[in-house]
N, C-alpha and C positions, 0 to 999 in steps of 0.2 A: 504494500499499499504506500500512500504517498507518506513521505517523512513529516514526523511531527513538527508543527510548528514552534518556532523558538520561543522560550518563555518571553514575556514582555520585559523591558529594561526596568530596572529598579529606580525608584524615583531619587533625586539626588538626595544625600544627607543634610538635615537641617543643620543650619549653621549654629555652633556653639554659642551660647549665650555671651553677652560680654562680659568682661572678667570683672567689672564694677557693677554687675545687677545688685549685688548685695548691698551697695551703698544706697541704692535706689529702693530696694525692697523693705530695708529694715525699717520697722514703725514701733512703736511704743504699743506693746501689747498687753491687755488686760483679761481677755477671756481667753483660757487654755484648756487643751483636751486633758485628761487625767493621767494617760500614760507618761511614765518617766522619761527624762531625755537620757540616752546612751551614756555610759560614763567616758567613753571614747571620745564623743564629740564633746564633752565639757573639758575633758583633758586637753583636747586640741585648741580650744578656745582660750583656756588659761594660757597654753603656751604661747598663742598667738599674742594675749595681753602683755607677757613679759618682753616682747618684742618692741613693744612702742618706744617711739622717740624719748630720749632720757639723758639730758645732758650731766655729764661726769659719772654717769652710770651709777648713780646713787641707788638705785632700785628702792624708790621710796613706798612701793604698793605693798600692802599686805592684803592677802584674801582668805576669806573664811567661807568655807562651803559648807553650808549649814545640812547638816544630816536631819533624820526625823524629830529628835529631840529638841534640837535648835529652831527647827522651823517652828514646833509646837510653841517654844517660848517665843519667838517673834511674832509670831501669830496672836497670841494673848496680849501683846503690848498695847492693842488697841481693839477694845471690847467692842466697840460699835463696828469695827471692820474685820473681827476676827473670822466671820463665815467666809469672806471673800478671800481674806489673806490665805486660809486652809485650803483653797482651791489651786494655788500658786505651786506647780510640781517642783520647782527649783529656786533656791535663794543663795545668792552669793554676796556677802557683805564685804565692801572695800573700804580700807582704811590707808590713811598717809603717815609717814613716818619722815618727817622733814629733816632734812640733814643740816638745815642751819635754821635757828628760830630767832625772831625778834626779843629783844628785851622784855616787852609785854607776855611772851610765850607763845604769841600767833607765829605763824608761817610767812608773815609778810616781810621777806627779805628776798634778795636776788635769788638765791638758792632754793629758799622756800617756795617762792612762786612758780620756779622752773620744777621743783619736785610735783608741785599742785598740777600744773599742766601735764607732767608726764604720766600722773595717776589718770588724769582725763582721759588720756590717748590710749592708756591701757584698757579702761573702761570700753572705750568705743572698740577697740580691736577684739575685745571679748565679745561684744555683741555683734559686729559683723562676722566674726568666725561662725557664730550659732547662725546666723541670718543664710550665710552660704550653705548650711545643711538644713534648711527650712525651718528653724527653731527662732521661736520669737522671744523677745526680752523687754523688759521695761526697767530704766533706771530710776528708782524711788530715792527719795531725798525727804523732805517736808511732807511730802504725801502719806507718810507713814503713820503720822499722828503720834510720834512717841519721839521722847526726847534722844538724842544720838547718843548719850552716855548708856541709855537703857538697850539701845540695839546693839552697842559695842558689848555691854554686860551679856547679852543673851548669846553671843558666839564667843567670848572668852578672850575679846581684845583688850589691850593694855590701856590704861587710863590715858597716856599720854599721845595715842594715836589718834588722828583727825578723822572722822567719820565723813567717808566720800559718798556713799550711798550704799541702798541694797538693790541688787539687780535680780529681779524675776526673771524666769527662764522657763520656757516649755514650747510644747507644739501648740500652735495658736489654732483656736477654731476656725478662723478663716485664715487659709494658707497664705503665707507672705507673697507678694507679687510687685514686680518692679514696675508694673502697669497701675497699681492701687494709687487712688488720689491721695496725695499726702496733705496734712494739715497746711492752710494757705498762710503764706508768710507775708506779713506787713510792708517789708521793705521789699523782699525778694533779692535776686542776685543783682539786679539794675539799679537796685537802690543803696547797694553796699559796695559796688565795683567801680574804681576810678582808673581808667587807661592813661598812663602816664606817658610823658614825651621821652 
């Protein structure tokens, strides 16, 4: 009989997503699915965190990855929000150990401010690494409704450490997407960018 027709050609492969997709996909997530985040994804995100830009390599960040008992203590810090807090699968408390302090004990010195900036960059690295794996996060500070000293005590942080925030993380109820609408910025890029000669 007649030879069989050749199979149709395969469609061309889809182009890979841009390498910076996680930058545009990251959002502050408050609603999470209940399943835990794989330890490997959290470990990779922490390894990304410590690669943040850090002048003089002071490594000012300290990370407290909350286990079940610590999560219960953190959730109990705000009775009005306890039920919502208990639905968050993962908590990471981040503190700053400044390499130089002002006479008043603040980190308002050249090196102290650089350390603070490095810690903020580390938090962003952590959240972006998670976003690349489809894991949502939210950087919580004052919205916890609990004094920073109480949050630090719940995870065993030293009294002299400066509270940078609690990072919630977990698989979001609505998957992350670079096409998702972001909150409208009042100034936007055009309002903060100056092209110099």
